[in-house]
C-alpha positions in Angstrom: 78.5 39.9 62.5 75.7 41.7 63.7 77.9 43.5 66.5 78.4 47.1 66.5 81.7 49.0 67.4 80.3 50.1 70.6 79.7 46.6 71.7 83.3 45.8 71.2 85.3 49.0 72.1 87.3 50.0 75.0 85.1 53.0 76.3 87.8 54.2 79.1 90.4 55.6 76.5 93.2 57.6 78.2 94.4 60.4 75.7 97.4 63.1 75.7 97.4 66.1 73.7 100.0 66.9 71.1 102.1 69.3 73.3 102.9 66.5 75.9 106.1 64.9 75.7 106.5 61.3 74.4 107.7 60.5 77.6 104.6 61.2 79.2 102.9 59.2 76.4 105.0 56.3 77.2 104.2 56.6 80.7 100.3 56.3 80.0 101.0 53.6 77.8 102.9 51.6 80.8 100.4 52.6 83.6 97.4 51.8 81.4 98.7 48.6 79.6 98.3 49.9 76.3 99.8 50.2 73.1 98.4 53.1 71.4 97.1 56.7 72.7 94.7 58.7 70.7 96.3 62.5 70.6 93.3 64.9 71.0 93.4 68.8 70.8 92.3 69.2 74.2 91.7 67.3 77.2 87.7 68.8 77.2 86.5 68.4 73.9 88.8 65.3 73.4 88.5 66.1 69.6 90.9 63.7 67.8 93.9 64.7 65.9 96.2 61.8 65.7 97.2 58.7 67.5 100.9 57.7 69.0 101.6 53.8 69.3 104.6 52.3 71.0 105.9 51.3 67.6 105.9 55.2 66.8 108.0 56.0 70.0 110.5 52.9 69.3 111.1 54.1 65.2 110.5 57.6 65.5 112.0 58.7 68.7 114.4 55.8 70.3 115.9 54.4 67.2 116.8 57.8 65.9 118.2 58.9 69.2 116.0 61.6 69.9 115.0 63.1 73.4 112.1 62.1 75.2 111.0 65.4 75.8 110.0 65.7 72.1 106.2 66.8 72.0 104.0 63.7 70.8 103.1 66.2 67.7 106.5 65.0 66.3 106.0 61.6 66.5 102.2 60.6 66.0 100.4 59.5 63.2 98.0 62.4 62.0 94.3 62.0 61.0 94.0 58.1 61.9 91.7 55.9 60.2 88.6 56.0 62.6 85.0 54.3 63.1 82.0 55.3 64.5 80.1 53.8 67.6 77.1 52.6 65.5 79.0 51.0 62.5 79.4 47.3 62.3 82.3 46.0 63.7 83.1 44.0 60.7 83.2 47.5 58.9 86.2 48.4 61.8 87.8 45.4 61.0 87.9 45.8 57.3 89.6 49.2 58.0 92.1 47.5 60.3 92.9 45.1 57.4 92.8 47.6 54.6 95.2 50.0 56.2 97.1 47.7 58.3 96.0 48.9 61.7 95.8 47.0 65.2 94.1 49.9 66.3 91.0 52.4 65.6 90.0 55.5 67.4 86.3 55.6 67.8 84.7 58.9 67.3 81.4 60.7 67.7 79.7 63.1 65.1 81.9 66.0 66.5 85.1 64.3 66.0 85.8 63.7 69.5 87.6 60.3 70.7 84.9 58.3 72.7 86.8 54.9 72.6 89.1 52.7 70.7 89.0 49.3 69.0 91.8 46.9 69.1 92.7 43.9 67.2 92.1 42.1 70.4 88.5 43.7 70.6 87.6 42.2 67.5 89.4 38.7 68.3 86.9 38.3 71.1 83.8 38.7 68.7 85.1 37.0 65.5 85.3 33.4 64.3 88.6 32.0 64.2 88.9 31.5 60.4 87.8 35.2 59.6 90.1 36.4 62.7 93.1 34.1 61.3 92.8 36.1 57.9 92.3 39.6 59.5 95.4 39.1 61.6 97.7 37.6 58.6 96.8 41.0 56.5 97.3 43.4 59.1 100.5 41.8 60.1 102.0 41.6 56.6 104.7 43.9 56.0 103.9 46.9 54.0 106.2 46.8 50.7 106.1 50.6 50.7 107.7 50.5 54.1 110.4 47.7 53.2 112.4 49.9 51.0 
C-alpha cells in the first residue's frame, strides 16, 4: 500500500474532555454514529490523552452497575496507540493488528488529535486477503483478558 494515513482517516473527529460524563460520551457516540471518542486535555489544543469506546462504556460502566455521571477519565484507555497523518496506512494497520484495536487516533507533532483511522477506513483501501488477516487478528480474543 502506498496510501498514507491522511488519505484514509476521518478528519472531522468529535472529542470529549476527561471530566465530561460517560453519559455525554455515549450521547456523542450516538449522535455521530461512532464507536470511539478521543479524549483530549481541552477542546482548544485537542491534545490527546486517551480514548473511550462503546466497549469501555459497556464493560467498565454498565456491567459494573456504575452511574453514567462518572467522568470519562474513569473508564477511558490512557495513552492510546496513535499514528501520524504522513505514516503509511499499512503502518497504522500493523499497529491495529499488534495491539488488537479497531480505531487509532491520528495526532500531529504536538500530540493534538487531528483524525482517527477505523478498521472500516482501512478496509476501503486494502485488498481482501490482507484485510481478512487483519480483521482476524484484531478480533482474536486476548489470552490475557480471558483469565
